[in-house]
C-alpha positions as CSV (number, residue, x, y, z in Angstrom):
1,M,-7.3,-143.1,38.7
2,S,-9.8,-145.5,39.9
3,L,-11.6,-148.0,38.5
4,S,-14.3,-149.5,39.0
5,T,-14.9,-153.0,39.4
6,N,-16.2,-153.9,35.8
7,A,-14.4,-151.7,34.3
8,V,-11.5,-153.2,31.9
9,P,-7.7,-151.7,32.7
10,R,-6.0,-150.4,29.4
11,T,-2.7,-151.3,28.2
12,W,-0.1,-148.7,26.9
13,H,-0.4,-150.9,23.8
14,D,-4.2,-149.5,23.6
15,I,-3.7,-145.9,24.4
16,K,-0.5,-145.5,21.9
17,D,-2.9,-147.1,19.2
18,H,-5.6,-144.3,20.5
19,A,-2.9,-141.6,20.3
20,A,-2.2,-142.6,16.5
21,R,-5.2,-142.9,15.6
22,L,-6.0,-139.2,16.9
23,A,-3.0,-137.6,15.4
24,D,-4.1,-139.1,12.1
25,A,-7.2,-137.8,12.4
26,I,-5.7,-134.1,13.5
27,N,-3.4,-134.5,10.8
28,N,-6.5,-135.2,8.0
29,I,-8.4,-132.2,9.4
30,L,-5.1,-129.6,8.7
31,R,-4.8,-131.2,5.0
32,G,-8.7,-130.2,4.5
33,K,-10.1,-133.5,4.8
34,L,-13.2,-132.8,6.8
35,N,-16.2,-135.2,6.7
36,N,-18.6,-132.6,6.1
37,T,-19.8,-133.1,2.2
38,G,-22.0,-134.6,-0.1
39,T,-23.4,-134.3,-3.7
40,I,-27.2,-133.0,-4.3
41,T,-28.9,-133.5,-7.7
42,L,-31.8,-130.3,-8.0
43,T,-35.2,-132.5,-7.7
44,I,-36.6,-132.0,-11.5
45,S,-39.8,-130.5,-12.2
46,S,-40.2,-129.2,-8.9
47,A,-39.4,-125.2,-7.6
48,T,-37.9,-126.9,-4.2
49,S,-35.7,-130.1,-3.3
50,T,-34.3,-131.2,0.0
51,L,-31.0,-131.8,1.3
52,T,-30.9,-134.6,3.9
53,D,-27.9,-135.6,5.6
54,V,-27.6,-136.3,9.3
55,R,-24.9,-133.8,9.9
56,I,-27.0,-130.8,8.8
57,G,-27.8,-128.9,12.4
58,T,-30.3,-125.7,13.1
59,N,-26.9,-123.8,13.3
60,S,-25.6,-125.0,9.7
61,V,-24.3,-123.2,7.0
62,I,-24.6,-124.5,3.8
63,L,-22.4,-124.2,0.7
64,L,-23.1,-125.5,-2.6
65,Q,-20.8,-125.2,-5.8
66,P,-22.2,-126.2,-8.8
67,T,-20.5,-129.0,-11.0
68,T,-22.8,-128.9,-14.5
69,A,-23.4,-125.9,-16.2
70,N,-27.2,-126.0,-15.8
71,A,-25.9,-126.2,-11.9
72,A,-24.3,-122.7,-12.5
73,G,-27.1,-121.2,-14.0
74,E,-29.5,-122.3,-11.0
75,L,-27.1,-120.0,-8.7
76,A,-29.4,-117.0,-9.4
77,T,-32.5,-118.6,-8.8
78,L,-31.1,-120.7,-5.8
79,Y,-31.8,-120.3,-2.3
80,L,-31.4,-122.2,1.3
81,G,-34.4,-122.2,3.9
82,T,-33.9,-122.1,7.5
83,P,-31.8,-125.6,8.1
84,G,-33.3,-128.3,10.3
85,D,-32.1,-131.3,12.4
86,G,-31.0,-133.2,9.5
87,S,-32.2,-131.5,6.7
88,V,-32.7,-128.1,4.7
89,T,-35.0,-127.4,1.8
90,I,-33.3,-125.8,-1.4
91,N,-35.5,-123.3,-2.9
92,H,-34.5,-122.7,-7.1
93,A,-36.6,-123.0,-10.5
94,N,-38.5,-125.1,-11.5
95,N,-37.8,-126.8,-14.9
96,A,-36.9,-130.4,-16.1
97,Q,-33.2,-130.0,-16.1
98,A,-32.2,-133.5,-14.5
99,D,-28.3,-132.3,-14.3
100,R,-28.5,-129.5,-12.1
101,T,-25.8,-131.2,-9.6
102,F,-24.1,-129.1,-7.0
103,L,-21.6,-130.0,-4.5
104,Y,-22.1,-129.4,-0.9
105,V,-20.1,-128.7,2.7
106,I,-21.8,-128.4,6.0
107,I,-20.4,-126.0,8.4
108,G,-21.7,-125.5,11.9
């Protein structure tokens, strides 16, 4: 392997540290500890809410899990628009309930 004159050579310590960090990340993934979750509360007195998250892309699938009784009741009227780069519109009933809170997972 050749290095340019400006490159900083890696020591074995750096490579071992890097390998250990990769192993930790892979083990966390295998344990289900993915960095793809969040929380959203639907906007009151509105028929739409915007979920904004930099991890959302045009091919993302967003899964919602209600965390309150009012959120669970909202599932019958709730649907998501087409995801874009960094956001998706959630369509839902227009009411004044302030506790329609969901956990979400982004896949893809």
